[in-house]
DSSP file (Angstrom, degrees, kcal/mol; ACC not computed):
  #  RESIDUE AA STRUCTURE BP1 BP2  ACC     N-H-->O    O-->H-N    N-H-->O    O-->H-N    TCO  KAPPA ALPHA  PHI   PSI    X-CA   Y-CA   Z-CA
    1    1 A M              0   0    0      0, 0.0     2,-0.4     0, 0.0    60,-0.2   0.000 360.0 360.0 360.0 137.0   -3.4   10.4   10.3
    2    2 A R  E     -A   60   0A   0     58,-2.5    58,-2.8     2,-0.0     2,-0.5  -0.984 360.0-161.3-122.2 130.3   -5.1   10.3   13.7
    3    3 A V  E     +A   59   0A   0     -2,-0.4     2,-0.3    56,-0.2    56,-0.2  -0.955  17.9 169.6-114.8 124.4   -4.0    7.9   16.4
    4    4 A T  E     -A   58   0A   0     54,-2.2    54,-3.1    -2,-0.5     2,-0.3  -0.913  36.8-103.9-131.2 157.2   -6.4    7.2   19.3
    5    5 A E  E     -A   57   0A   0     -2,-0.3    52,-0.3    52,-0.2     2,-0.2  -0.597  37.3-134.0 -78.8 140.8   -6.7    4.8   22.2
    6    6 A L        -     0   0    0     50,-3.2    50,-0.4    -2,-0.3     2,-0.3  -0.558  21.4-175.3 -90.9 158.6   -9.2    2.0   21.7
    7    7 A N     >  -     0   0    0     -2,-0.2     4,-2.5    48,-0.1     3,-0.2  -0.795  48.8 -81.4-137.4-176.4  -11.7    0.7   24.3
    8    8 A R  T  4 S+     0   0    0     41,-0.6    42,-0.1    -2,-0.3    -2,-0.0   0.767 128.6  49.3 -64.4 -23.8  -14.1   -2.2   24.3
    9    9 A D  T  4 S+     0   0    0      1,-0.1     4,-0.3     2,-0.1    -1,-0.2   0.861 119.7  33.9 -80.8 -36.6  -16.6   -0.1   22.3
   10   10 A T  T  > S+     0   0    0     -3,-0.2     4,-1.3     1,-0.1    -2,-0.2   0.672 102.4  75.8 -93.8 -18.8  -14.2    1.0   19.6
   11   11 A A  H  X S+     0   0    0     -4,-2.5     4,-3.2    36,-0.2     5,-0.3   0.884  84.6  60.7 -64.9 -42.4  -12.0   -2.1   19.4
   12   12 A P  H  > S+     0   0    0      0, 0.0     4,-2.3     0, 0.0     5,-0.2   0.920 107.9  43.1 -56.3 -47.6  -14.3   -4.5   17.5
   13   13 A E  H  > S+     0   0    0     -4,-0.3     4,-2.2     1,-0.2     5,-0.2   0.908 117.4  46.9 -64.1 -41.7  -14.6   -2.4   14.3
   14   14 A A  H  X S+     0   0    0     -4,-1.3     4,-2.6     2,-0.2     5,-0.3   0.925 111.9  49.5 -67.4 -45.2  -10.9   -1.5   14.3
   15   15 A V  H  X S+     0   0    0     -4,-3.2     4,-2.4     1,-0.2     5,-0.2   0.933 113.4  46.6 -59.5 -47.4   -9.7   -5.1   14.9
   16   16 A D  H  X S+     0   0    0     -4,-2.3     4,-2.2    -5,-0.3    -1,-0.2   0.921 114.0  47.4 -62.6 -44.9  -12.0   -6.4   12.0
   17   17 A A  H  X S+     0   0    0     -4,-2.2     4,-1.3    -5,-0.2    -2,-0.2   0.916 114.2  45.5 -65.4 -44.2  -10.9   -3.7    9.6
   18   18 A V  H  < S+     0   0    0     -4,-2.6     4,-0.4     2,-0.2     3,-0.3   0.927 112.1  51.3 -67.3 -43.3   -7.2   -4.1   10.2
   19   19 A F  H >< S+     0   0    0     -4,-2.4     3,-1.4    -5,-0.3    -1,-0.2   0.923 109.4  51.0 -58.8 -43.5   -7.3   -7.9   10.0
   20   20 A E  H 3< S+     0   0    0     -4,-2.2    -1,-0.2     1,-0.3    -2,-0.2   0.796 106.3  56.2 -64.1 -28.3   -9.2   -7.7    6.7
   21   21 A G  T 3< S+     0   0    0     -4,-1.3    66,-2.1    -3,-0.3     2,-0.4   0.440  89.0  95.0 -85.1   0.8   -6.5   -5.3    5.4
   22   22 A L  S <  S-     0   0    0     -3,-1.4    64,-0.1    -4,-0.4     2,-0.0  -0.778  70.3-135.2 -94.8 134.3   -3.7   -7.7    6.1
   23   23 A S     >  -     0   0    0     -2,-0.4     4,-2.5     1,-0.1     5,-0.2  -0.259  34.7 -98.3 -72.5 171.0   -2.4  -10.0    3.4
   24   24 A A  H  > S+     0   0    0      1,-0.2     4,-2.1     2,-0.2    11,-0.3   0.890 127.3  50.9 -58.4 -39.4   -1.7  -13.7    4.1
   25   25 A R  H  > S+     0   0    0      2,-0.2     4,-2.4     1,-0.2    -1,-0.2   0.922 110.3  47.7 -65.4 -44.5    2.0  -12.8    4.5
   26   26 A S  H  > S+     0   0    0      2,-0.2     4,-2.1     1,-0.2    -2,-0.2   0.877 111.0  51.6 -65.4 -37.7    1.3   -9.9    6.9
   27   27 A R  H  X S+     0   0    0     -4,-2.5     4,-2.9     2,-0.2     6,-0.4   0.907 109.8  50.1 -64.0 -41.1   -1.1  -12.1    9.0
   28   28 A Y  H  X S+     0   0    0     -4,-2.1     4,-2.0    -5,-0.2     5,-0.3   0.933 111.4  47.9 -62.2 -45.6    1.6  -14.8    9.2
   29   29 A L  H  < S+     0   0    0     -4,-2.4    90,-0.4     2,-0.2    -1,-0.2   0.864 117.1  43.0 -64.7 -35.7    4.2  -12.2   10.4
   30   30 A R  H  < S+     0   0    0     -4,-2.1    -2,-0.2    -5,-0.2    -1,-0.2   0.927 126.8  28.2 -75.4 -46.2    1.8  -10.8   13.0
   31   31 A F  H  < S-     0   0    0     -4,-2.9    -2,-0.2     2,-0.3    -3,-0.2   0.471  98.5-127.4 -99.8  -3.4    0.4  -14.0   14.4
   32   32 A H  S  < S+     0   0    0     -4,-2.0    -3,-0.2    -5,-0.3    -4,-0.2   0.706  83.7  58.5  64.9  23.1    3.4  -16.3   13.7
   33   33 A S  S    S-     0   0    0     -6,-0.4    -2,-0.3    -5,-0.3     2,-0.2  -0.959 104.4 -72.2-166.0 160.3    1.3  -18.8   11.9
   34   34 A P        +     0   0    0      0, 0.0     3,-0.1     0, 0.0    -9,-0.1  -0.444  50.4 178.9 -60.1 127.5   -1.0  -19.0    8.9
   35   35 A T        +     0   0    0    -11,-0.3     3,-0.1    -2,-0.2    -4,-0.0  -0.695  14.7 165.9-135.6  79.9   -4.2  -17.2   10.0
   36   36 A P  S    S+     0   0    0      0, 0.0     2,-0.3     0, 0.0    -1,-0.1   0.788  74.9  15.0 -69.5 -25.2   -6.7  -17.1    7.1
   37   37 A R  S    S-     0   0    0     -3,-0.1     2,-0.7     0, 0.0   -17,-0.0  -0.985  81.4-110.4-145.3 156.3   -9.5  -16.0    9.5
   38   38 A L        -     0   0    0     -2,-0.3    -3,-0.0    -3,-0.1   -19,-0.0  -0.777  37.2-134.7 -87.8 116.9   -9.7  -14.6   13.0
   39   39 A T     >  -     0   0    0     -2,-0.7     4,-2.6     1,-0.1     5,-0.2  -0.258  20.2-112.8 -67.0 159.1  -11.2  -17.2   15.3
   40   40 A A  H  > S+     0   0    0      1,-0.2     4,-2.2     2,-0.2     5,-0.1   0.895 117.8  49.5 -60.4 -40.7  -13.9  -16.1   17.7
   41   41 A S  H  > S+     0   0    0      2,-0.2     4,-1.8     1,-0.2    -1,-0.2   0.914 111.7  47.5 -68.9 -41.0  -11.6  -16.7   20.7
   42   42 A A  H  > S+     0   0    0      1,-0.2     4,-2.3     2,-0.2    -2,-0.2   0.910 112.0  51.0 -64.6 -41.0   -8.7  -14.8   19.2
   43   43 A R  H  X S+     0   0    0     -4,-2.6     4,-2.1     1,-0.2    -2,-0.2   0.908 106.4  54.8 -62.7 -41.6  -11.1  -11.9   18.3
   44   44 A R  H  X S+     0   0    0     -4,-2.2     4,-0.8     1,-0.2    -1,-0.2   0.911 109.8  47.0 -57.6 -43.4  -12.4  -11.9   21.9
   45   45 A V  H >< S+     0   0    0     -4,-1.8     3,-0.7     1,-0.2    -1,-0.2   0.927 112.0  50.3 -63.8 -44.7   -8.9  -11.4   23.2
   46   46 A L  H 3< S+     0   0    0     -4,-2.3    -2,-0.2     1,-0.2    -1,-0.2   0.800 114.4  42.8 -67.0 -30.1   -8.0   -8.7   20.7
   47   47 A I  H 3< S+     0   0    0     -4,-2.1     2,-2.2    -5,-0.2    -1,-0.2   0.526  85.3  97.2 -94.8  -4.5  -11.2   -6.6   21.5
   48   48 A D    <<  +     0   0    0     -4,-0.8     2,-0.7    -3,-0.7    -1,-0.2  -0.401  51.3 159.5 -82.4  63.7  -11.0   -7.0   25.3
   49   49 A V        +     0   0    0     -2,-2.2   -41,-0.6     1,-0.1     6,-0.2  -0.793  10.0 162.4 -93.2 111.4   -9.2   -3.7   25.7
   50   50 A D        -     0   0    0      4,-0.9     5,-0.2    -2,-0.7    -1,-0.1   0.512  45.7-127.4-109.1  -7.0   -9.7   -2.5   29.3
   51   51 A G  S    S+     0   0    0      3,-2.7     4,-0.2     1,-0.1    -2,-0.1   0.466  96.7  68.6  75.9  -0.7   -7.0    0.2   29.5
   52   52 A E  S    S+     0   0    0      2,-0.3     3,-0.1    21,-0.0    -1,-0.1   0.740 120.2   2.0-115.0 -48.8   -5.5   -1.4   32.7
   53   53 A R  S    S+     0   0    0      1,-0.3    20,-3.1    19,-0.1     2,-0.4   0.603 137.3  38.1-112.4 -20.9   -4.0   -4.7   31.7
   54   54 A H  E     + B   0  72A   0     18,-0.2    -3,-2.7    25,-0.1    -4,-0.9  -0.972  68.4 169.3-136.4 117.2   -4.7   -4.5   27.9
   55   55 A A  E     - B   0  71A   0     16,-2.3    16,-2.7    -2,-0.4     2,-0.3  -0.922   6.2-177.6-127.5 153.3   -4.4   -1.3   25.9
   56   56 A A  E     - B   0  70A   0    -50,-0.4   -50,-3.2    -2,-0.3     2,-0.4  -0.997  12.9-154.1-149.6 148.4   -4.4   -0.6   22.2
   57   57 A V  E     -AB   5  69A   0     12,-2.8    12,-2.2    -2,-0.3     2,-0.4  -0.939  12.8-154.2-121.5 148.7   -4.0    2.4   19.9
   58   58 A C  E     -AB   4  68A   0    -54,-3.1   -54,-2.2    -2,-0.4     2,-0.5  -0.976   6.6-145.4-127.0 133.4   -5.4    2.7   16.4
   59   59 A A  E     -AB   3  67A   0      8,-2.4     7,-3.2    -2,-0.4     8,-1.1  -0.839  21.1-170.7 -94.8 132.4   -4.3    4.7   13.5
   60   60 A R  E     -AB   2  65A   0    -58,-2.8   -58,-2.5    -2,-0.5     2,-0.5  -0.970  13.2-167.8-124.8 139.8   -7.0    6.1   11.2
   61   61 A I  E >  S- B   0  64A   0      3,-2.3     3,-1.8    -2,-0.4    -2,-0.0  -0.988  85.3 -10.7-125.5 121.1   -6.8    7.8    7.9
   62   62 A G  T 3  S-     0   0    0     -2,-0.5    -1,-0.1     1,-0.3     0, 0.0   0.802 130.6 -58.0  60.0  28.2   -9.9    9.4    6.7
   63   63 A G  T 3  S+     0   0    0      1,-0.3    -1,-0.3   -61,-0.1    -4,-0.0   0.250 112.2 120.2  87.4 -12.6  -11.7    7.6    9.5
   64   64 A D  E <   -B   61   0A   0     -3,-1.8    -3,-2.3     1,-0.0     2,-0.3  -0.718  68.9-118.4 -89.6 131.6  -10.6    4.2    8.3
   65   65 A P  E     +B   60   0A   0      0, 0.0    -5,-0.3     0, 0.0     3,-0.1  -0.508  38.9 166.3 -66.6 128.4   -8.5    2.0   10.7
   66   66 A V  E     +     0   0A   0     -7,-3.2    20,-2.5     1,-0.4     2,-0.3   0.430  60.2   7.2-122.4  -5.2   -5.2    1.3    9.1
   67   67 A G  E     -BC  59  85A   0     -8,-1.1    -8,-2.4    18,-0.3     2,-0.4  -0.949  51.8-158.1-173.0 153.6   -3.2   -0.1   12.0
   68   68 A I  E     -BC  58  84A   0     16,-2.6    16,-2.5    -2,-0.3     2,-0.4  -1.000   2.6-170.5-138.3 137.2   -3.3   -1.2   15.6
   69   69 A A  E     -BC  57  83A   0    -12,-2.2   -12,-2.8    -2,-0.4     2,-0.3  -0.992  19.0-179.4-122.9 137.8   -0.5   -1.4   18.3
   70   70 A R  E     -BC  56  82A   0     12,-2.7    12,-1.8    -2,-0.4     2,-0.4  -0.919  18.2-159.9-136.5 159.0   -1.3   -3.2   21.5
   71   71 A L  E     -BC  55  81A   0    -16,-2.7   -16,-2.3    -2,-0.3     2,-0.4  -0.996   1.8-167.0-137.0 145.1    0.2   -4.1   24.8
   72   72 A I  E     -BC  54  80A   0      8,-2.2     8,-2.8    -2,-0.4   -18,-0.2  -0.993  29.3-119.7-129.8 123.3   -0.9   -6.7   27.3
   73   73 A K  E     - C   0  79A   0    -20,-3.1     6,-0.3    -2,-0.4     3,-0.1  -0.387  27.2-179.5 -63.4 134.5    0.6   -6.7   30.8
   74   74 A T  S    S-     0   0    0      4,-2.1     2,-0.3     1,-0.1     5,-0.2   0.320  70.6  -3.7-114.1   2.4    2.5   -9.9   31.5
   75   75 A G  S    S-     0   0    0      3,-1.1    -1,-0.1     1,-0.0     3,-0.1  -0.931  97.4 -67.3-172.2-175.0    3.5   -8.8   35.0
   76   76 A E  S    S+     0   0    0     -2,-0.3    -1,-0.0     1,-0.2    -3,-0.0   0.890 130.8   8.7 -58.8 -41.6    3.3   -5.9   37.4
   77   77 A R  S    S+     0   0    0     34,-0.1    35,-2.9    35,-0.0    36,-1.9   0.190 114.1  85.0-129.7  16.6    5.6   -3.7   35.3
   78   78 A C  E     - d   0 113A   0     33,-0.2    -4,-2.1    34,-0.2    -3,-1.1  -0.898  48.5-177.0-120.4 149.8    6.1   -5.7   32.0
   79   79 A A  E     -Cd  73 114A   0     34,-2.0    36,-2.3    -2,-0.3     2,-0.4  -0.998  22.3-132.4-147.4 143.8    4.0   -5.8   28.9
   80   80 A E  E     -Cd  72 115A   0     -8,-2.8    -8,-2.2    -2,-0.3     2,-0.3  -0.753  28.4-156.5 -90.5 140.1    4.1   -7.7   25.6
   81   81 A I  E     +C   71   0A   0     34,-2.2    36,-0.3    -2,-0.4     2,-0.3  -0.827  14.8 179.0-118.6 157.3    3.6   -5.6   22.5
   82   82 A A  E     -C   70   0A   0    -12,-1.8   -12,-2.7    -2,-0.3     2,-0.4  -0.978   7.7-161.9-152.2 149.1    2.4   -6.2   19.0
   83   83 A V  E     -C   69   0A   0     -2,-0.3     2,-0.4   -14,-0.2   -14,-0.2  -0.992   7.0-179.9-135.1 139.6    1.8   -4.0   15.9
   84   84 A A  E     -C   68   0A   0    -16,-2.5   -16,-2.6    -2,-0.4     2,-0.4  -0.986   1.1-177.9-139.9 131.3   -0.2   -4.6   12.7
   85   85 A V  E     -C   67   0A   0     -2,-0.4   -18,-0.3   -18,-0.2     5,-0.1  -0.997  35.5-108.5-128.0 131.6   -0.5   -2.2    9.8
   86   86 A V    >   -     0   0    0    -20,-2.5     3,-1.8    -2,-0.4     4,-0.4  -0.230  34.0-112.7 -58.1 148.4   -2.7   -2.9    6.8
   87   87 A D  G >  S+     0   0    0    -66,-2.1     3,-1.3     1,-0.3    -1,-0.1   0.840 112.6  59.7 -55.7 -39.8   -0.7   -3.7    3.7
   88   88 A L  G 3  S+     0   0    0    -67,-0.4    -1,-0.3     1,-0.3    -2,-0.1   0.710 112.4  40.1 -64.3 -18.7   -1.7   -0.6    1.7
   89   89 A W  G X >S+     0   0    0     -3,-1.8     3,-0.8   -23,-0.2     5,-0.6   0.272  84.2 124.6-115.0   9.6   -0.2    1.7    4.5
   90   90 A Q  T < 5S+     0   0    0     -3,-1.3    -4,-0.0    -4,-0.4    -3,-0.0  -0.431  74.3  19.3 -71.0 147.7    2.9   -0.2    5.4
   91   91 A R  T 3 5S+     0   0    0     -2,-0.1    -1,-0.2     1,-0.1    -4,-0.0   0.802  97.1 102.0  63.4  34.0    6.2    1.7    5.2
   92   92 A R  T < 5S-     0   0    0     -3,-0.8    -2,-0.1     0, 0.0    -1,-0.1   0.161 104.1 -89.9-128.1  15.6    4.5    5.1    5.3
   93   93 A G  T  >5S+     0   0    0     -4,-0.0     4,-2.0     3,-0.0     5,-0.2   0.419  95.8 115.1  93.9  -1.4    5.1    6.0    9.0
   94   94 A V  H  ><S+     0   0    0     -5,-0.6     4,-2.5     2,-0.2     5,-0.2   0.950  78.0  47.7 -66.9 -48.8    2.0    4.4   10.5
   95   95 A G  H  > S+     0   0    0     -6,-0.2     4,-2.6     1,-0.2     5,-0.2   0.881 110.4  53.4 -59.7 -39.4    3.9    1.8   12.5
   96   96 A R  H  > S+     0   0    0      2,-0.2     4,-2.4     1,-0.2    -1,-0.2   0.947 110.7  45.4 -60.9 -49.6    6.2    4.4   13.8
   97   97 A R  H  X S+     0   0    0     -4,-2.0     4,-2.5     1,-0.2     5,-0.2   0.909 113.5  50.4 -62.0 -41.8    3.3    6.6   15.1
   98   98 A L  H  X S+     0   0    0     -4,-2.5     4,-2.6     1,-0.2    -1,-0.2   0.930 111.9  46.4 -62.0 -45.9    1.6    3.6   16.6
   99   99 A L  H  X S+     0   0    0     -4,-2.6     4,-2.1     2,-0.2    -1,-0.2   0.878 111.8  51.4 -67.4 -37.3    4.7    2.4   18.4
  100  100 A E  H  X S+     0   0    0     -4,-2.4     4,-1.4    -5,-0.2    -1,-0.2   0.932 113.5  44.6 -62.9 -45.5    5.4    6.0   19.7
  101  101 A E  H  X S+     0   0    0     -4,-2.5     4,-2.2     1,-0.2    -2,-0.2   0.895 111.1  54.3 -65.4 -39.9    1.9    6.3   21.0
  102  102 A L  H  X S+     0   0    0     -4,-2.6     4,-2.7     1,-0.2    -1,-0.2   0.884 105.2  52.7 -64.4 -38.0    1.9    2.9   22.5
  103  103 A T  H  X S+     0   0    0     -4,-2.1     4,-2.3     2,-0.2    -1,-0.2   0.871 108.8  50.9 -66.0 -34.2    5.1    3.6   24.5
  104  104 A A  H  X S+     0   0    0     -4,-1.4     4,-2.0     2,-0.2    -2,-0.2   0.916 111.4  47.5 -66.4 -42.2    3.4    6.7   25.9
  105  105 A V  H  X S+     0   0    0     -4,-2.2     4,-1.7     2,-0.2    -2,-0.2   0.919 111.1  52.1 -62.7 -43.7    0.4    4.7   26.9
  106  106 A A  H  <>S+     0   0    0     -4,-2.7     5,-2.6     1,-0.2     4,-0.3   0.919 108.8  49.4 -60.1 -44.9    2.7    2.0   28.5
  107  107 A A  H ><5S+     0   0    0     -4,-2.3     3,-1.4     1,-0.2    -1,-0.2   0.908 109.8  51.6 -61.6 -41.4    4.5    4.6   30.5
  108  108 A R  H 3<5S+     0   0    0     -4,-2.0    -1,-0.2     1,-0.3    -2,-0.2   0.823 107.3  53.8 -63.7 -31.3    1.2    6.1   31.8
  109  109 A M  T 3<5S-     0   0    0     -4,-1.7    -1,-0.3    -5,-0.1    -2,-0.2   0.442 121.6-107.9 -83.3  -0.2    0.2    2.5   32.8
  110  110 A G  T < 5 +     0   0    0     -3,-1.4     2,-0.3    -4,-0.3    -3,-0.2   0.659  63.9 156.7  83.8  15.9    3.3    2.1   34.9
  111  111 A V      < -     0   0    0     -5,-2.6    -1,-0.3    -6,-0.2   -33,-0.2  -0.613  20.4-178.2 -77.1 131.5    5.0   -0.3   32.5
  112  112 A A        +     0   0    0    -35,-2.9    39,-3.0    -2,-0.3    40,-1.1   0.646  66.8  32.9-102.6 -21.3    8.8   -0.3   32.9
  113  113 A E  E     -dE  78 150A   0    -36,-1.9   -34,-2.0    37,-0.3     2,-0.4  -0.988  60.9-158.7-143.9 132.5    9.7   -2.9   30.2
  114  114 A L  E     +dE  79 149A   0     35,-2.9    35,-2.8    -2,-0.4     2,-0.3  -0.825  19.1 173.3-101.7 144.6    8.2   -3.8   26.9
  115  115 A H  E     +dE  80 148A   0    -36,-2.3   -34,-2.2    -2,-0.4     2,-0.3  -0.969   4.3 155.3-145.4 163.0    8.9   -7.2   25.3
  116  116 A G  E     - E   0 147A   0     31,-1.6    31,-3.0    -2,-0.3     2,-0.4  -0.977  35.9-109.2-174.2 169.1    7.7   -9.1   22.3
  117  117 A D  E     - E   0 146A   0    -36,-0.3     2,-0.4    -2,-0.3    29,-0.2  -0.953  28.0-174.5-116.3 133.5    8.6  -11.8   19.7
  118  118 A V  E     - E   0 145A   0     27,-2.5    27,-3.0    -2,-0.4   -88,-0.1  -0.983  29.5-116.0-126.6 136.8    9.3  -11.0   16.1
  119  119 A L    >   -     0   0    0    -90,-0.4     3,-2.3    -2,-0.4    25,-0.2  -0.500  28.6-121.7 -68.4 141.1    9.9  -13.6   13.4
  120  120 A P  T 3  S+     0   0    0      0, 0.0    -1,-0.1     0, 0.0    24,-0.1   0.795 111.1  54.2 -57.0 -30.3   13.5  -13.3   12.0
  121  121 A D  T 3  S+     0   0    0      1,-0.2     2,-1.6     2,-0.1     3,-0.2   0.403  79.6  96.7 -87.1   5.5   12.2  -12.6    8.5
  122  122 A N    <>  +     0   0    0     -3,-2.3     4,-2.0     1,-0.2     3,-0.3  -0.513  46.3 161.1 -89.0  67.9   10.1   -9.7    9.6
  123  123 A E  H  >  +     0   0    0     -2,-1.6     4,-2.4     1,-0.2    -1,-0.2   0.820  66.2  58.5 -61.2 -34.5   12.8   -7.2    8.7
  124  124 A A  H  > S+     0   0    0     -3,-0.2     4,-2.2     2,-0.2    -1,-0.2   0.915 108.2  45.3 -64.3 -42.2   10.4   -4.3    8.6
  125  125 A M  H  > S+     0   0    0     -3,-0.3     4,-2.5     2,-0.2     5,-0.2   0.904 112.2  51.4 -68.5 -40.4    9.4   -4.8   12.2
  126  126 A L  H  X S+     0   0    0     -4,-2.0     4,-1.7     1,-0.2    -2,-0.2   0.906 111.9  47.0 -62.6 -41.1   12.9   -5.2   13.3
  127  127 A A  H  X S+     0   0    0     -4,-2.4     4,-1.8     2,-0.2    -1,-0.2   0.899 111.1  53.3 -65.6 -40.0   14.0   -2.0   11.6
  128  128 A L  H  X S+     0   0    0     -4,-2.2     4,-2.8     1,-0.2     5,-0.3   0.937 108.9  46.6 -61.9 -48.3   11.0   -0.2   13.1
  129  129 A V  H  X S+     0   0    0     -4,-2.5     4,-2.2     1,-0.2     7,-0.3   0.865 110.0  54.6 -66.6 -33.1   11.8   -1.2   16.7
  130  130 A R  H  < S+     0   0    0     -4,-1.7    -1,-0.2    -5,-0.2     5,-0.2   0.889 114.3  41.4 -63.9 -37.1   15.4   -0.2   16.2
  131  131 A K  H  < S+     0   0    0     -4,-1.8    -2,-0.2     1,-0.1    -1,-0.2   0.921 124.0  34.0 -74.9 -45.5   14.3    3.3   15.0
  132  132 A V  H  < S+     0   0    0     -4,-2.8    -3,-0.2     1,-0.2    -2,-0.2   0.778 120.5  46.7 -86.4 -28.2   11.6    3.9   17.5
  133  133 A L  S >< S-     0   0    0     -4,-2.2     3,-2.0    -5,-0.3    -1,-0.2  -0.700  80.5-156.9-116.8  78.2   13.0    2.1   20.6
  134  134 A P  T 3  S+     0   0    0      0, 0.0    -3,-0.1     0, 0.0    -4,-0.1  -0.300  79.9  19.5 -59.9 132.4   16.6    3.2   20.8
  135  135 A G  T 3  S+     0   0    0      1,-0.2    31,-0.1    -5,-0.2    -5,-0.1   0.535  84.4 165.0  86.0   6.7   18.7    0.7   22.7
  136  136 A V    <   -     0   0    0     -3,-2.0     2,-0.6    -7,-0.3    -1,-0.2  -0.282  34.8-130.8 -56.3 140.2   16.2   -2.1   22.2
  137  137 A R  E     -F  148   0A   0     11,-3.0    11,-2.0    30,-0.0     2,-0.5  -0.862  21.5-166.8 -98.7 124.2   17.7   -5.4   23.0
  138  138 A L  E     -F  147   0A   0     -2,-0.6     2,-0.5     9,-0.2     9,-0.2  -0.955   5.0-174.6-114.9 123.9   17.2   -8.1   20.4
  139  139 A T  E     -F  146   0A   0      7,-2.7     7,-3.0    -2,-0.5     2,-0.4  -0.971  21.3-131.8-123.7 123.5   17.9  -11.7   21.3
  140  140 A R  E     +F  145   0A   0     -2,-0.5     5,-0.2     5,-0.2     2,-0.2  -0.589  29.4 177.4 -76.0 128.2   17.8  -14.5   18.8
  141  141 A E        -     0   0    0      3,-3.2    -1,-0.0    -2,-0.4     0, 0.0  -0.420  49.1 -78.6-110.6-168.2   15.9  -17.6   20.0
  142  142 A I  S    S+     0   0    0     -2,-0.2    -2,-0.0     1,-0.2     3,-0.0   0.968 121.8   1.9 -61.3 -55.7   15.1  -20.8   18.1
  143  143 A D  S    S+     0   0    0    -24,-0.0     2,-0.3   -23,-0.0    -1,-0.2   0.498 129.8  36.3-112.6  -7.3   12.2  -19.5   16.0
  144  144 A T        -     0   0    0    -25,-0.2    -3,-3.2   -24,-0.1     2,-0.5  -0.840  69.1-119.3-138.6 172.0   11.9  -15.8   17.0
  145  145 A I  E     -EF 118 140A   0    -27,-3.0   -27,-2.5    -2,-0.3     2,-0.4  -0.988  31.7-145.7-113.6 122.6   13.8  -12.7   17.9
  146  146 A Q  E     -EF 117 139A   0     -7,-3.0    -7,-2.7    -2,-0.5     2,-0.4  -0.737  10.4-156.1 -90.8 133.1   12.8  -11.5   21.3
  147  147 A L  E     -EF 116 138A   0    -31,-3.0   -31,-1.6    -2,-0.4     2,-0.4  -0.862  10.7-176.8-108.1 145.6   12.8   -7.8   21.9
  148  148 A S  E     +EF 115 137A   0    -11,-2.0   -11,-3.0    -2,-0.4   -33,-0.2  -0.990   3.4 176.2-141.0 129.5   13.2   -6.1   25.3
  149  149 A Y  E     -E  114   0A   0    -35,-2.8   -35,-2.9    -2,-0.4     2,-0.4  -0.933  20.3-145.5-140.7 113.1   13.0   -2.4   25.9
  150  150 A P  E     -E  113   0A   0      0, 0.0   -37,-0.3     0, 0.0     3,-0.2  -0.648   6.2-167.3 -77.9 127.1   13.2   -0.7   29.2
  151  151 A L  S    S+     0   0    0    -39,-3.0     2,-1.1    -2,-0.4     3,-0.2   0.738  81.5  67.1 -79.6 -24.1   11.0    2.4   29.4
  152  152 A A    >>  +     0   0    0    -40,-1.1     4,-1.4     1,-0.2     3,-0.7  -0.553  57.3 160.0 -99.3  69.0   12.6    3.5   32.6
  153  153 A W  T 34 S+     0   0    0     -2,-1.1    -1,-0.2     1,-0.2     5,-0.1   0.828  70.2  61.9 -59.2 -32.2   16.1    4.3   31.3
  154  154 A V  T 34 S+     0   0    0      1,-0.2    -1,-0.2    -3,-0.2    -2,-0.1   0.877 114.6  31.4 -64.8 -36.7   16.9    6.4   34.4
  155  155 A T  T <4 S+     0   0    0     -3,-0.7     2,-0.3     2,-0.1    -1,-0.2   0.551  98.8 101.3 -98.7  -8.1   16.5    3.6   36.8
  156  156 A A     <  -     0   0    0     -4,-1.4     2,-0.7    -6,-0.1     0, 0.0  -0.563  68.1-136.2 -79.9 139.3   17.7    0.8   34.5
  157  157 A E        -     0   0    0     -2,-0.3     2,-0.5     0, 0.0    -2,-0.1  -0.859  22.9-165.6 -94.4 116.1   21.2   -0.5   35.0
  158  158 A I        -     0   0    0     -2,-0.7     2,-0.2    -5,-0.1    -2,-0.0  -0.897   2.9-156.7-108.3 125.7   22.7   -0.9   31.5
  159  159 A T     >  -     0   0    0     -2,-0.5     4,-1.9     1,-0.1     5,-0.1  -0.484  31.9-108.4 -94.4 167.3   25.9   -2.8   31.2
  160  160 A D  H  > S+     0   0    0      1,-0.2     4,-2.6     2,-0.2     5,-0.2   0.884 122.2  56.1 -58.7 -38.9   28.6   -2.7   28.5
  161  161 A A  H  > S+     0   0    0      1,-0.2     4,-2.7     2,-0.2    -1,-0.2   0.887 104.3  52.7 -62.0 -39.4   27.3   -6.0   27.3
  162  162 A D  H  > S+     0   0    0      2,-0.2     4,-2.2     1,-0.2    -1,-0.2   0.928 111.0  46.9 -60.8 -45.3   23.8   -4.6   26.9
  163  163 A L  H  X S+     0   0    0     -4,-1.9     4,-1.3     2,-0.2    -2,-0.2   0.915 113.1  47.9 -64.3 -43.9   25.1   -1.7   24.8
  164  164 A I  H  X S+     0   0    0     -4,-2.6     4,-1.3     1,-0.2     3,-0.4   0.928 112.0  50.3 -63.2 -45.1   27.2   -4.0   22.6
  165  165 A D  H  < S+     0   0    0     -4,-2.7     3,-0.3     1,-0.2    -1,-0.2   0.892 109.7  50.4 -59.1 -41.5   24.3   -6.4   22.1
  166  166 A S  H  < S+     0   0    0     -4,-2.2    -1,-0.2     1,-0.2    -2,-0.2   0.768 111.0  49.4 -71.5 -23.7   22.0   -3.6   21.1
  167  167 A L  H  < S+     0   0    0     -4,-1.3     2,-0.3    -3,-0.4    -1,-0.2   0.703  92.2  90.4 -87.3 -20.9   24.5   -2.2   18.5
  168  168 A Q  S  < S-     0   0    0     -4,-1.3     2,-0.1    -3,-0.3    -4,-0.0  -0.577  79.6-121.3 -78.8 136.5   25.1   -5.5   16.8
  169  169 A G              0   0    0     -2,-0.3    -1,-0.1     1,-0.1    -2,-0.1  -0.380 360.0 360.0 -72.6 153.9   22.9   -6.4   13.9
  170  170 A I              0   0    0     -2,-0.1    -1,-0.1   -50,-0.0    -2,-0.0   0.409 360.0 360.0 -98.7 360.0   20.9   -9.6   14.0
């Protein structure tokens, strides 16, 4: 498996291939709604990778895109993340590699905190973030579980409540 950073030239092919490799269930878990096709506007957002406010990494096996992890800055030092792995390659370490690479890209971009929303029934993603992002904070909201992960542990002030929350299962 090879993981590389995407840009505006390489993103379209990768986005299309990964989307096509997702089942209806995987698309629902990724986009939080039934998504039988990628709309033109959604595709434009996904391929608009500039490396400054929007970055993405792609896992390829034998040259074929099998997963993408992305971040979009939501503030000066915060970014929202998302991960998608084609169904045939799920639970084989692709998501782990993507998330590890994405955190390195985020740190290089000056991001201090990652956040995202995960559907409560997306147990695989919740397990993945617990493994790859030690100390991730998971907070149950009405329809989602919000994750928050500080990249700058050295400067972050962590309270006893933060530690207890991160250790409790959702």
